[in-house]
N, C-alpha and C positions, 0 to 999 in steps of 0.2 A: 438686628431686624431682616437684615440678608444672612446672617448663619440661622437666623430660624428656617427664611424661607427655602434655603438651600435644604436642610435638615427633611422638609415637607417634602420635599419631592424626590429625597430619598427614599422617605418613608414610604411614597406613591409609585416610586420604580419598584418597589420591594414589593409592596402590595399587587401590583399588577403582575410582575414573574411567577407570584407568591398559584395567583387567581389558572395565567394558561397555565402555569405546570399540572395543578388539578387537572384541568379540564383536557389535558392530552392523556396525564394518569389516565382518565376515566373512558379516554376514548383506545387507549390504547386496551383496556383491560376487557370493552366489550365488541372490539374487534382488531385485524392484522393492521398497524399502521403504513401505509401507502407512500414511498418515499421517491425520489427522483434515481433515475436508475443512473447503471455506473456498470457502460456496456463492454468497461475493457474485462474487468474480470470474468465476465460469461465467458466472453471469449479465446479467454486460456486457455480449456480445456480443448475447446475445438482443435488448437492447434496440433494435441495429440493425436488425434486422428487425421489429419492432415496429413502430416510430417510420417504415420507409420506406414498409410499410402506410399509413399513416396521414398521408404526403404531408409527414414536417414533421423535424427534426433531433434526434442527441443532443447538447447540451449537457457538454462536462470541465471541472469547472474546478480547474486545478492547483494552485493557489493560487501561497505567495511565496517556496518556497526555492528558495536561490540554486545553482546547480552549483558555485559556490565556498567556499559554507559551510556551517555547522554543519546543513542540512536538505540535501544534496547527494541523501543517501545516499535516503533518504522518497522525494526526487524522480525519481529515477530507476528505487526501486519502485515509485513511481506508474504511470510510463510502462512499464514491463512489464508491472505486471500487465491495461495496458489493450490491450496490444498484439494480443491476438485481438480484442480490437473492430475496433483501428485497423486491419486487411487488411481484415476481413469488410466493414468500411465504405469502403474502397477496389476490390472485389473490387466490392459496389454501387453504384458512383457516389456514394456518398448521405454528403459526411465529413461528421462533425462540426465543432461551434464550439469552441475550445479555447482556452482565457484564463489567462490567468496575470499577474503582477503582478510580475515578475521577467522581464530580459531574455534573461540566459541562459537557462531555461527557456523562452524563445518561441522562442529557436536552436533548442535541443534538439527540441522539440515539432513543431516544424514537420520540421523532416528527415527525426523519424520517421514521418511522415507521408505525406513523398514519397517514402521511401521502399517504403513499404507501396504507395503507387502501383507504383512501380517492380517492385517482384517481383510482378507479373503483368504487369508488360510495359504502364502506362498511365500513367507519367512525367508526360507531357505531359497530364493531366487534372487535377495538382495543381493546388488552388488555393489561395495565397498566405492570403490575405486569412482562410479556413478557421481558423487562426490567430493571435491577438488580444493585443497586451499592454497588455492596461488600463491599469494606472495605476502607479507604485512601492509606493505607501500600498494598505499590508493593506486599509486601511478602506475608502479609496474605493476600489479596486477590486472589493471585494465588493459593495458600494452601483451600482458601474457596471455590471458583471456582474449585476446581480440587473433590473438594467429589460430587458437582453433576453428571462427568462426572465417578463420581464411586456408584455412586444407580441408575443408570440407565435412561431410557427415552431419553436417548440422543442418536442419533446415526452418528453424526460429530463434528467434532471440529475446528471450524477455526480461531487460533491466528492470527490476523489480527490488530497494530497498535505498538503505541509506549511498548516494552517489554524489560527489562535489562537478567539478567540469572534469576528469577523468572519464566520466560517460558518454563521453563522443569518440570514442577511441571506439568503442563497443558497437554505435549506432556505426559510424563510419565501416568499420571492417564487415558490415553485413551488409549495409548498402554497397561496398562492393563485389559482393558476390551476389547480389538480390534474396538475400532473405531477408524475410519478415520480422518488422521490428515491434515488438511495444513495452509499455511497463511506466513505471511511476517512483518520482521518491517525492520529500519533501523542504529540500531545503532549494535555495532559490536558482543559487548558485549550477546546483544537480538539473535544476527543471531547464534552466537559460539554454544547459547541456542538450538534455532533448526535447524539448518544442520543438526545432527546425527538422529532427528529422522522426521523427516524431506527430506533431502537428495535435491537436485538440483533442480529435477522434482514437487515437491511443494513447494518450497521457494519462495516466491518474495525478494530478493536480492537488499535492502541501494535504490537508487533513483530511480529502476524499479517500488517502490510505488507507485507514484506518477506518474505511465502508465494504472492506475486501469481506470479511466473513459473514456480514449483513447479506452480500450481493448474492455469495455461493453456499454458505448452509442455511442461511436462512434460519436462525435458532431464535425464538422470543429474546431471549439474554443478549443476541447480538445485533437487532430488530430494536431492542428498548437500546443496546447502547448508541447506537443510531441516532433515534430518537431527540437521546441528551444532547447529540453534538450539535445540531441541527439550532436544537431549542439555544443552545450556551451561545452557539453566533449569533442568534438574532438578538438575545438578551443583551451581547457583549456590542451589535450595529448602534442599538435604543441605547444603552449607556453613552457611548460616543456623542451620539446627537445633541441628549441631552447634556451633557458637558459642552458640548460649540454651545448649545443654546444659551447655560445661564453665563457660560465666556461672553458670548457675546451680548447680553442684557446684563449684565457686571453683577450677577450676582456671586456673595460668596465674596465679593470684594471689601477691603479695607473701609 
């Protein structure tokens, strides 16, 4: 009896989820859905104009997320969130200093910046030295990259990608030079290191990293992906609640 009730609850959950997905799918086809804003991604490109007026550059720390490892999607999401910044930097010919501790991410970041120049017909102005592979060790990478922030010439610090505790070295170095910092990551250790320096206003937390392309580019495919992410989040929450209620009621017990 308990097993039958559990199966009915599971079937009901699936039916409700299907109805929600169908309703939101119809709504999406009729008009562009509205989602919660992600102001950090919108302000990243504003840093280009600000530092250009000051005669300095933007520093972008992409972290240590290899494109063939567990953090590949985090690194790709970081680059997508930086697309507007790269395009504007190419238009102003004020390339950011991009640092990373992974060779595969180094190659991809260089290609993305080169393409930003190519899109406006100035591929010959691309400077390969704008992208730096600093060190393979995350701690050494952060320590060496922090020296760029203390040497001068940088007016903004963006820490966006796969990070752990080493991210605090970057924000501390920027704070000593009164350099504005913003960024985000997905790991709890990285968020714990960034939150004291950035606060909630300048920090992209967890799965919100994957909203960058939707916020910056606004393409229908990116908006659909963001909508699916929000739906799945609520489905997981509902599933947890139903499981907890079933446990309290003794459903599914022997």
